[in-house]
C-alpha positions in Angstrom: -1.4 -4.2 -5.1 -4.5 -2.9 -6.2 -5.1 0.9 -7.8 -8.6 2.3 -8.8 -9.0 1.2 -12.4 -12.2 3.6 -14.0 -12.5 0.7 -16.6 -13.5 -1.9 -13.7 -16.8 -3.0 -13.2 -16.4 -2.2 -9.6 -16.2 1.4 -10.8 -19.5 1.1 -12.5 -21.4 -0.5 -9.3 -23.2 1.7 -6.8 -21.0 2.9 -4.3 -21.3 1.2 -0.9 -23.0 2.2 2.3 -21.0 4.4 4.6 -21.1 3.2 7.8 -19.5 4.7 11.1 -17.0 1.6 11.3 -16.3 2.0 7.5 -15.5 5.6 8.3 -13.4 4.9 11.2 -11.5 2.7 9.4 -11.2 5.0 6.4 -9.6 7.4 8.6 -7.4 5.3 10.7 -6.0 4.1 7.4 -5.4 7.8 6.3 -3.4 8.9 9.4 -0.9 6.2 8.8 1.6 7.1 6.7 3.2 3.6 5.5 1.4 0.4 4.3 -0.2 -1.3 7.6 -1.9 -4.7 8.3 -5.4 -5.1 9.5 -4.3 -6.3 12.6 -2.0 -3.6 13.4 -4.6 -1.1 12.2 -7.0 -2.8 14.3 -4.7 -2.2 17.3 -4.0 1.4 16.7 -7.4 1.9 16.4 -8.2 -0.1 20.1 -5.8 2.3 21.4 -7.5 5.3 20.2 -10.5 4.1 22.0 -12.2 2.5 18.8 -14.8 -0.5 19.5 -14.6 -1.7 15.8 -13.6 -5.2 15.7 -10.8 -6.8 13.8 -13.1 -8.8 11.4 -15.0 -5.2 10.6 -11.3 -4.0 9.9 -10.4 -7.0 7.7 -13.7 -6.5 5.4 -13.3 -2.2 5.6 -10.0 -2.5 4.5 -10.5 -5.2 1.3 -13.6 -2.9 0.3 -11.6 0.1 0.5 -8.8 -1.6 -1.9 -11.8 -2.9 -4.0 -13.2 0.8 -4.6 -10.0 2.3 -5.3 -9.6 4.1 -2.0 -6.7 2.3 -0.3 -3.6 0.2 -2.4 -3.0 -3.3 -1.0 0.2 -5.7 -1.7 1.3 -8.6 -0.3 4.5 -8.7 2.2 5.4 -12.1 4.4 2.0 -13.6 3.6 -0.3 -11.2 4.2 -2.3 -8.5 3.3 -1.1 -4.8 3.9 -2.9 -1.3 3.0 -2.4 2.1 2.7 -4.6 5.2 1.6 -3.1 6.5 -2.0 -4.2 8.4 -4.3 -6.7 6.8 -6.7 -4.3 7.6 -10.0 -2.3 4.7 -11.3 1.2 4.7 -9.5 4.1 2.8 -8.3 5.5 2.6 -4.8 9.0 2.8 -3.3 9.0 0.9 -0.1 11.8 0.9 2.8 11.8 -3.0 3.8 12.5 -2.0 7.3 10.4 1.1 8.3 7.8 0.8 5.6 8.0 4.3 4.6 6.4 4.7 1.4 7.0 7.2 -1.6 4.4 7.1 -4.2 6.2 7.1 -8.0 5.2 8.0 -11.4 7.0 5.8 -13.8 6.3 6.8 -17.6 9.1 4.5 -18.8 7.4 1.6 -16.9 4.2 2.4 -18.5 6.0 2.2 -22.1 7.9 -0.9 -21.2 4.6 -2.3 -20.0 2.9 -1.5 -23.6 5.6 -2.4 -25.5 6.2 -5.7 -23.8 2.3 -7.0 -23.8 2.6 -5.6 -27.7 5.0 -7.5 -28.6 3.4 -10.7 -27.7 0.2 -9.7 -28.7 -1.6 -8.8 -25.7 -3.8 -5.8 -25.3 -4.8 -3.7 -22.3 -1.9 -4.3 -20.2 -2.4 -3.9 -16.7 1.3 -3.9 -14.1 2.1 -3.5 -10.5 5.4 -2.3 -9.9 6.4 -1.9 -6.2 10.4 -1.4 -5.5 11.5 -2.3 -2.1 14.8 -1.5 -0.3 16.1 0.8 2.8 15.4 4.3 2.8 18.6 6.4 3.6 17.7 7.1 7.1 17.6 3.1 7.9 20.4 2.4 5.5 22.7 4.6 7.8 21.3 2.9 10.8 21.9 -0.3 9.4 25.6 0.8 8.8 26.1 2.5 12.1 26.4 -0.8 14.3 29.3 -2.1 11.7 31.3 1.3 12.0 31.2 1.0 16.1 32.3 -2.5 16.4 35.3 -1.8 14.7 38.4 -1.2 16.8 39.4 2.2 17.2 43.2 2.5 16.2 
């Protein structure tokens, strides 16, 4: 997953030219509350009447992630994107529905620094995403098990 980092060269580079297509992708991504693939975002945009092409969606999402306007993660061999806050954070992600909660984790930050220092590393960077089932999905998964038990 990528996060904005003010110490990177990309942050010092001139801002990208804003195009109508890139703005349309940015708005569509902001409207999604979960991580989404380029193909799913493109399909959603097409259903809303957009004529932005799939290749443009891929390029725009990659640029948004590079510029720190979106987080990106790999899942099932494809990149997924989500509009996020530009500060460093972590995610708790439901494997079933994609519900995502942004987390600050001071203990993780301390641990990453300690591990890096113990091995002689400086300027550590890390990514922490926690995948599980949200309460609603866990209840839905458990419900069929309860329904299939014989009644006494």
